[in-house]
N, C-alpha and C positions, 0 to 999 in steps of 0.2 A: 514376564510374559503378560498375557491378557486374558480376561474372562469373556469379553465380548466376542460373539461368533459372527463370521461373515454371513451377510443376509441374502446373498444370492444376486442373480442378474437383475438389472433394471431396464426399463424401456426408454427408447429415445423418442422425443417428439417427432411426429411425421409432418408437422406444419413447416413449410419452407421458411427460411430466414435469408432473404436476399442480401442483407448487410454482410453476410459471410461469403458471398459468392466471389470467386476470382474473376469471372467473366460471364457475360450473358451468351457468349458464343458456346453452343453445346459441345460437350465432350472435349473441351480444350483444343479445338481444331486450330492448327497452326502453331501451337505451343510445344515446347520441349517437355515431354512428360511420359510416364510409363503408358504402354498400350496394354491394359489388363486383359481385354477381350482377346486380342491377338496372342498374347503370351499364354493365356489359358488354352486357346485352340492348339498352340504349339505343344503344350504339355499333353493334351489329349492325343495328338498325333504320335508323340514319342512313346506313349503308353498303350498304343492301339493293340499290341499283342497280348496285353494283360489288363484290359479295361475293367472287367468285373473285380479282379483282385485290387486294382488301384482304387476303385470306388469303395470297396470294403475298408481299405486302409484309411481313407478320408472320413468315412462315416462311422467307423467303429474304433479306430485307434487314437491314441494321444499323439498330437503333433510332435515330430522329431526334428522340427526346425528350431525356431527361437524359443525362449522360455516364457512366452506369454501364457501357455497352458490352455490349449484348445483340445477338448476331448470330443472326438467325432467332429461335428461342426458347431459345437456349443462351447461357451466358456462361462466363467462365474461373474463376469462384469456386465455384459449387455445381452439382452434377449435377441434372438435371431441368429441366422447362420453366419459363420466366420470361416473364411479361407483366404489365403494370401499367396502371392507368387513365390515367396520363399519356400513355403511348404510344398507348393506344386513343383518347384524345381527340384527339391530334394526327393520327391516321390519316385523318380525313376531309379534311384539307388535301390529302392525296395522291390521294384517290379521287373528289373532286368533279368534276363536269362543268363545262363552260364556263358563265360567267354569261350569262344571257339578254341579247341585244343591246338589247332595248327598255329593260331596266333600266339597263344600262351607259350608255346615251345619254339617260337621263332628265334633267330639269332638275337642275342641280347643287345647288340649294337643297333639292330633294326628297331627294337622296342625303345631304345634310348633316344631315338629321333623324335619320339612323340612327347608332347607336353602332358601335364596331368589331366587336362580336360579331354584330350584324345584318348588317354589311357582309361579314363573313367568310362568313356562311351563303349569300350570294348566288351563290357559286361562283368558279371560277378566272377570271383575266383572260384573255380569249380572243385578243387581238391588240393591237398597239400603238395607243395613243390619245394625243391631244394636246388641251390646252385653253389658249387664249391669252386675254389681257385682253379683256373684252367678250363672250367666249363663255359661254353659260349651260349648256353641256353638253360632254362629251367628244366629240371627233370622231375617226373612224378615220383612221389614217395608216399608210403602208407602213413596213416595217423600214428600207428604204433611205432614205426621206425622214427618218425619225426619227434615224437615225445621222448623216445629213448635217447636220441642224440642230445636233446635239450636237457633232459634230467641228468644224463651222465656228465655233461659239461658242468652243470651246477654242483654236482657232488664233489667235483675236483676243486671248486673255487671257494675262496673266502666269501661269505655273503656280502661283504663290502665291495666285491668285484662284479656284482651283477645288479641290474636295476630294472624296474618295471615302469611303464608309462601307459596312460590311457587317455584317448582323446574324448570328445563329447559327441561323437557320431552316433546319435540315437542310443547311447549307452544308458542302461538302466541303473537304478540304485542297487539292485541285486548284484549286478556285475561289479560296480565300484566297491561295494562292501566285501564281496568275496575276494577280490584282488587285494584289497587292503589287509584282509585277514591272512590270506595266503602268503603275502610278502613277509609279514611278521612271523608267521609260522616257519618260513624258510630261513629266518634269521636276518632279514635285511629291512632297513628303513629307507632304502633308496627306491621310493615310489612317488610318482608325481602325476599330475593330470593337466588337462588343457587350461584350467582356470589360472594356472601359474602365469600364463601370458595374456590373461584377460582381466580378472577381477580380484586377484589375490590381495592387492592393497585395500580393496573395499572391505573384505573380511577383517583384515588386520586393523584398519583404522576404526571401523565401527566397533570392533571388540574392545579397543582401548577407550573409545569415547562413550559408548553406551552399554558395553558388556555382551553384545551379541552381533555376529557378523552376517546379518541378513536384512532384507528389506523390512522396514518396520510397519509398512502400510500396504494397501491394496491398489489395484488399478481403479477400483470404484472411487477411491479417494481423489483421483484426478477430477472426477465429475462433480463440480461444485466447489472445489477449493478456490480461494481467492486468487492465488498465483501458482502456476505450474512452471517450474524452471527446468529446462533441459541443459545440462552442463556437459559439454564435450560428448554429446550423444546425438546421433542422427537416426532417431528411432523410426522415422518414416521410411528410411532405406533398409535398416537392419531388422526392424520388427514391424513390418508394414501393417499388421492388424491393429497396432497401437494407434494408427491414425483415426480409427473409428472411435476410440476412447477420447482422442483429442477433439474430434468433432463434437462428441457428446459434451465434453467440458466447455467448449466454446458456446454451445447452446445454453449452458447454465451460467454464462457470464464470466467464466474463468479467464484470467489473463495468462497468456502463454509467452514465456520469455526464453529465448535461445541464446546461449553463450558459447561461442565457437570462433576460431580464427576466420573460418570461411562462412559467409552468409549463405548457408546451404539452401538451394532452391526447394528441396523436398520438405524442409521444415517451414518454408514460407507459404507455399501453396501446394495443395494436394487434392487429387481427385479420388475419393474413397469409393471403390467400385461397388461395395455392398450397400451403399446409401444412395438411392436414386437422385436426390437433390445434389449431392456432392459429385456423383459420377457425371452428372450433366454439366454443372456449372463450377465445380471445384469448391474448395474451402480454404479461406485464409486462415492459416494456422498461427503463425507467430504474430504477437502484438508488438514485440520489439526484439531486436537482435543486438547483442553486445559482442563486437569483434575484438576479442582479447588476443594478445600475443601467444604463440605457442609457448607453454611453460609459464604464462603470466597469471594464472588463476589465483595463486596464493596472494600475490600483490593485490589483485582485484578484490579479493575477499577482505584482506586487511583494510583496504580503502573503505569498503562498506562498513566494517566494524569501527574504523576510526571515526567515520562520520556519525555513527550511532553514539559513540562515547562523547563526541562533541555536542550532539543534540542533548544528551543527558546532562552535560555541564550547564547548559542554558535552561533546560526544563526537565527535571528528574521525572522519569516515567514516560517520556515522549518517544523513546526509541527501543527500549528493551523490556522484557517481561520480568520485572523484579520479583513478583510473587512466585513464579515458576522457578526462577534461579535460586531464591532463598530456600525453597522447599526441596529442590531436586538436582541442583547443579553445583559442582566444585570448580574452583580455579578462575573465578571472575577477575580478581585483582591482578593475577599474573597475565591474563589475556589482555586486560585493559592496558597494562604497562607495555606489553609487546606491540599491540596494534597501534598505539599512539606514539611509539618510539620512532616510527618511520615517517619521513617527510613526504609531503604530497608529491614532490618532484621524484623521489625514489619510486613511489607507488605508480605514478603515471608512466615512468620510463619502463619499469618492469612489466606492468600489465598491458600497456598500450592503450589504456582507457583514460580519458580525461577525468579530472576531479569532478567536474560537473555531471558527467555521465554516471560516475560512481554514486554521487548524491542521489540521482534519480532512482536508481534501483534500491539504494538504502532506504529512501523515504517510502517507496512503494511497499517494501517488505515491512517496514515499521508500522505502516498504517493498516496492514493486512491482519486478519484474525486467523488465517490458515495459509499454509503453503506446503507443496510437495516438491522436493528436490530430487530430480532424476539425473543420473550420470552414467557414463560408460567409459570407453577406453581413451577418450580425449583427456580424462583426468587420471586414469590409472597407469597408462603406459609411459611413465616418467620415472626417473631415478628418485624422484620425491613424490611418488604417487600416493603413498600413505598419508603424507602431510597434506596433499591436495584434498583428500577425502575428509581428513580431520578438520580442515577449514570449513568444508560444507557442513559437517556435523556441528561445528561451533555456531554457525548461523542459526541452525534449527534449535539448539539448546538456548541460545540467547533470547529467542522469540517464543519458546515453548511450542514449537511446531513438531510435536512428538507425542505419540501415545494417545492420539485422539483422531476423530473422523476428519478427513480432508487434510491431514497433515502427516508428514513423515519423510523418511530418507529411503531412497530406492536406487540401489545399483541394478540397472536393468540388464538382464542377462541375454546374451546373443545366441545361446545354445540351450536346448531343452535339458541337457544333462548336467551342466556345470554347477548348479546350485547344490545338487545332491552329492557331488563328488567329494568335496572336503567334509561334508557332514557325515559321509560314510567312512571317513578316515583314509581316503586314497591320496594322501600327500604326506610329505616328510615332517610336517609340523602338527599333525592332528591325528586323533584316533576317534572312533565313533563316540558321540556324546560329548566331545570337547577337545581340548588341546592335548599336548604331550606332557602335561604336568604330572607330577608323581601321583597325585590323588586319582586322576582320571586313568592313568596308566595302570595302577593297581586294580582299580575297579574293572577295567576291561580284561585284564589278565585273569581275574577270578572267573569271569564268564567264559572266556576262551579256554582256560585250563592250561595255558602255556605262557612262557616268559616272552615279553616283548623286548627286543634289543634296546639297550640304554643309549647307544650312540646316535648322534644326529645324522639323519639321512640327507642326501644332497638334492637340491632342486634340479630341474631338468637342464638348465644351462650349465651348471657345474658338472653334472653327470656327463654331458658332452665333452667338456674340457678334460674330464678324468680319462677319457679314451686315449689321450695323448700323453699321459703320465709315463714315467719310466716303467719298464717291465716288472721290476721288483717292488714297486709301490703298492701298499696295501689297498689302496683305492683305485688302482688301475682297472678301468672298466673293460671287462672281457666278454660279458654277455649282456645284451640289451634286448628286453622283451617288450615290444610295443604293440598295444592294441589301437590300431588306427594311427592317425597323425602323419605329418610330413614335415619334418624339421627343416628340410631344404627350402620350404616355402612359408614357414611360420617363424623361424628364428632369425635373428640378425646374422649377417655375414655368411651367405650360403657356401662360399668356398671353404671356410673353416668347418662348417657343419658337414660338408662332404668328406673332408679329411678325417674328421672325428668318427663318423659312422663307418668309414672304410677301415678304420684302425681297430675296430672291435673284432674279437675272434668269431663269435657267433651272434648273429642278429636275427631276431624273430619278428616277423610282421604278421600280426593276427588282424585280418581286415576283410572287407567285403569286395574291395576293388584294388587294382594296382595303382601306385602313384610313382613319381620320379624317384623317391627315396628307396622304394622297394627294389629298384634296378641297380643300386650301388653294390660294389663288391664288399666282401668281408674276408678276414684272414683265413677262416676255416669253413664257414658256411653261412649262407642266407637262407632262412627257412620261412616260407609263406604259408600261413594257415587260413583256411576259409571260415569266416565267422557268420553267424546268423544275425539278422536284423532284429530290432526289438519286437517286430510283429511276428517273427518266427519263433521267439523264445518260448519253449514249453512252459506252461503255467503262467504265462504273461509276465509283465514287469511293471515297475513303477518309475516315475520321474517326478522331480520337484521343480515347480515353476518359480519365477522371480518372486512372486508374492507368497511363497511357502506352501502352496497347494501341492499335496502329494496325490498324483493321479495314477490310477490303475489302467494299464493298456493291455488288453487281452491278446492272446495268441490268435491270429487271424488266419482262417482257412485260405489256402492258396497254393500255388506252385512252390516247390522247394529246391534249393541247391542240395543235391543228394548228400554230399560229404561235409556241408557246413555244419558247425556245431555251436551250441549255445556257449557264449564266452565264459560264463561262470563255471560251467562244467569242465571246460578245458583247464582252467586254473586249478580246480580241485584235483583233477587227474594228475596234473603235473606235480602238485604238492605231495600226493600219495606216492608217486614214483621216486621223488627225491628223499622223502622221509617216511617210508612205509611203516616203520615201527610205531608211529604215533598217528596213523591215518584216521583213527576214530575221532581225533580232535578237529579235523577239518572236513568231516563228511557232511554233505547236505543231500537229502533225498530228492528234493525238488525246490522250485522257486518259493513256494509258500513256507518251506522250512527256513529259508534265508530270511524272509520277512518276519517270521516269529522271533528269530535271533536279533534282527535289527531293532525290534521293539524293546528288547532287553538292554542292548548295549548303547543305543542312542535314545535316551528317554523322551526327547522331543518327538520322536517318531512312534511313540506308543499310539497305536491306531493303524499302523501300516499292516499289522497282522490280520486285520479284518478286510483288507482290500482284496477282492477276488473276482468281481464281476465288472463288466463294461459299465463305465460311468461312475464307479466308486471313487470317492475323493475325500480327503480331509485336509485341514490347514493346521499345521503345527504352530503353536504360539498364540492362537487366536487372531482376531481381525487386526489388532495393533500390538506390536511389541512395545514394551515400556509404557503400557497403558497407565493413564493418570500420572505419567512422569516417573514411575517407579521402574528403574533399570535393573537388569540382572547382573549388577556389579556387586562387589563385596559389601559396599555400604548402601546399595540401592539408588545411588545418585549417578547422574551423567558427569562426564569430565570434559571441561574445556581444555583443549590442548594448544599450547602456544608454539608456533612454528616460525622458523626463520625464512626470510626471502631467499629463494635459491639463486645461486650464481648461474647466469646464462652466458656461456662463452660464445659470443657472436661478434667478431670484429666488425668495425665500421665497413659498410659496403658489402657485407656478406649476408647470408640468409639463414634462417632457421627452418628446417624441414620436418614435416611429420607425414605419416602415411594415412591413407584413407581407403575406404571400401567403395567399390563400384557395384556393378550387378553381379554379386557373388554371395556365397554363403561360406563364411570363414575363408579358406584359401581356394575353395571350389568356385571357379569363374564360369558364369553362364552366358555372358555376352561381352564382346569386345568394346561395346559402347555403353556408357552410363546413361540411362534414360532420363535422368534429371538435369544433366548439363551438357549432354552430347560429347563428353570427353571420352577419348579412347584410353586404353591401358597405359600408353606411353606418353600421354599428355602431361606436361608440367604445369600445374595450376599456379598462376601468378597474378599479382596485382598489376593492373595496366600501367600505372604510373612508374612502378619499379621497372617494368619492361622498357618504357620509353627512355628512362634514364640510362639504361644499358644498351639502348639502340636495338632492342629486340622487338620484332613485329609479331603479331598474331600468326602462329603457324611456323615460325622460324625453328629450324633445328637447333637445339641447345644441348650442352653437356653440363650436368650437375655433378660436382665431384668434391671429394675431401680426402683425408688421409686413409679412409677405409675403403673407398671404391668409387666407381663412376656410374652414371645413369645417363643414357642417351635418349632424348625425347624431343617433343615439340612444345613450344610455349603456347599456353592457352590463357587468355584473359578471363579472369573470374573476379567476383567481389570478395577478395581475400585481403586480410590485414596486411598492410605494407610491411616489408621486411621478412615476411613468412612465405613459404611455398608448400605445396602438397603434391605428393606423388602416390600412385596406387600401390597397395600392398597386395601381394608380396613382391611385385616387380621392383620396387625401390629399396628392398632390404639390403642390397649391396652397399648402400650408403651408411647403414646403421652399424655402430661399433659392437663387437662381441664383448662379452665379459663385463658389461656395465649393468649392475642390478640395483634395484631399490633396496635400501638397507634393512627394512623391516619385513617386507613380504617377498623379496627376491624376484620381482617382475623385471624382465629385461627393459632397458631404455629403448624407445622407438623414435627418438627425436635427436637431432644433432645439427651442428652448423655446417654449411656447405657454401661452395662458390658456384656461380652460374655464369656461363659464357655462351655466346653464339658458337655453334659447332665449328664454323670456319676459323674463328679466332683460336679456339682450343687446339685444333689439329694443326694450325699453322705453327704453333709453338711446341709441338710434341717432341721435337728433337733438341730442345733447349732446356735450361734450368728454370724456365718460367713457371711451369706447373708446380715444381717442387717448392719454389719460393712462395707461391701463393698459398700452398698448403701449410707452409711454416707459419704464415700469419694466423691460421686457425688455431695452431697449437700454442702460440705465444701471446696473443692479445686477448685478455679477458674483456668482457663488456663493462 
C-alpha cells in the first residue's frame, strides 16, 4: 500500500485558454451536444413535488450515481461545486412517492405492456406483494408473511439450491457486507453482484499483476500527468463529472489519448457546464484517437511493446524503465519473447491499427515521465477481459507508471457501489479482506464465529443456467433472492433469461421500483419487497469510490415509503428465521455496528468505524497503491503477464458487434436520443464505407443477425472502425450468446460476429435456406 496521504482538492485556473475552445460560437449553438440547462430544468420539474428533499439529497448525501465520489456538491479532486446529469437523472428514484395502489394491482398483462422506463415512472414499491401461479395480479402481503414464505422455503432446500444477488443501485457497503455474511451463515456461497458484468476482470487482472484489485491512483493524478489514456471508456458519457478533471488536465498540458473502435464525439469535444469558459466555447478533450478493432486491444498493446523492445535493441534504455523493472518487476524475459514473437502483419490485422500508428503511441509513452491508464467495459466485457487488463498493466510496469504521483492504473467505475461490493465479500470468489483462500477464510471464520462453506459458489450467469437443471440435481436453483437488478436487460440472450427466471420456484425481488423482470412468472411465488434508498437508511451508510475513498452518506430527513425497510435489516431478519438457534452470530444492532465489524474483517477498511457524520471520508491504501514500486504481492514485486492473441471469429464480409450506452444509467434509459451523436436506441452505428459496399444508405432499415438472434434497426453513419458495428445496450443483447464467460473472472462476453443486410433483402429470403446458410458461415469460418 502507501504512506502518502491524499492532499485534497485543487483549484483550476480561471484564466481562459482559447487554444482549447471547440468553437467561438457560444454554447455550441448548432452542434449536437447535451443541453445541460434544459436537462436540469427537466429534473427540477420532475422533482417539483419534493424539491426540498431533493435539494437535501444533493447537498448532504453522497452521489448514488457513478463512482467518482461526490459528497454533497464537493469532491476530493477539484474545488468548487460538482453536479452532473447522471446524478440528476437518478435523483427521481429517491424522491418519488409510492406507486398508486390501483396501478400496482392492475392485471399483470396490462403491466407487462410497459417497458422498464414506464414502470420506473409509476413510483416506489409501497409494500410487500406476492403473485402465485394463476394470479393475474399482485396481492398485498404482510412483511411477516412474506418472510415466513421465504424462510420456510429455504429451510427445505439444500443451500446449493438458492442464491443471492445484489445490484449497485445506491447499495451501501453495510448492505453488501451483511448480505455476504448472511449468505455464508445460511450455508451458501451462491452470492454475486453487479460488478460481475462490469469490472470483475479488472480486479482479477490487477490482483495477479500487482497484488491488489483496485485503482492505484487518484483523479488528481490526471491533472498534470504527461499522458492520460482512456481505453474502452467513454467517461464523458458515463461519468460526466470527470470531464471537469479532463479540462483541468488539459490546462496543465496533459495529452489525452482515446482508444476505442468508435471515435466518440463526447471524448472529442465537451461543454463542461460548471466551468464558464467550457460551457460557453466547449473544450477539446482528445489529442489523438486510436480506432482499434473490437477485441483488438491485446494485439495493439503487443505492438507497442514490440516496438519498445526493438527500440531497446538499437539503444538500451530508450524505451523501458530498466531501473524500475530490475527493482520491482518479474517476467521481463518471458514478455519480451511473447511480444516479439508476433509479426507486424498479425498485429495489424488483429488490432486494426497500422504499425506506424503503434509506433506513434509507443514513442509518446516511452518519452513520458508519467501516465495514467483509465479503462472501462470496452476492455472488460470480453471472453479475454482479464488478459486485456493484464496487457495494460504490462505497459505501466515496463515504464514504472505505478506507485507515484501522476501515474497509475484506474478501472473507472460506473456505479457508486461496485468498488465496495467485492471488498465486502459479496461475490463467490471473495470474503471480506481478501480472496477465498484458506488463510483468509480461516481468519474471517474466527471473527464471524461460524463455518464458511468450502464449495465454490456460482457466478450469476451460471446461477441462471442452474435454474434449468434437472429437478434432482444438487445445484438446481429453486429460490433466487435479488436485491435490484434486471437480468432481462443486463444479461445476454433475454429469451434464455426469461426461461431461467420463470423456472425458479420462489423468486424474491427486493427493490425500490418495478422492472420488467419483476413481472415474470415463477413456479410457486414471486415476492416483491420494498427497499429503502441509501438516503433513508437509519444510521447512514458508506460507499467506496473508484479512487478508494470511503464516504459516509447520512440519513436525510424527508418523506418515507411507510413499509420500505433497510436492506441489511431484511437480510438479518431472514437469517434469524432460517437459523434461529444461532441468531446471535448474525445480529447487528445498527449500521454503526456493521461498520465496527467491517473494520475487523476487512483490514483495509480500518477507519470505516469512525465515519458517522456528513462529510466524513477516508481513503484506504493511501494516495498511491504500490507506492515506490512495492506491490502487495508475496515477493513485493509486480508481475508482467504474457498473453496470447485472441482468436476473433469473423468471416470475411461479416462484422464484429459490441454494445454501447446512450443517455442512460446502467440499463435505466432516460432518453431515446443520444445527445452526443443524435442516434436513437435502434440505430446501428456503422462505418460509411462499409455501408456503401453493402448498398446501405443512411437511415435504411437493416437487420443484424447471427445464430443467437436478430436486431432490427436503421443504419447510421458514424466514424467507426471499418468491419465493426455498435448497437445500444440492452436493446442489442439478443445478438449476444449466453454461456460465454471469461475464464478467470467469469464476466459474460458482450461481443460477437454478425451479418448485416438491408431489411428488404433479409425478409425477401425469409422463406428460404438463405439465412441459415449465412449463419453457417459464422460458425465455420475463423478469421
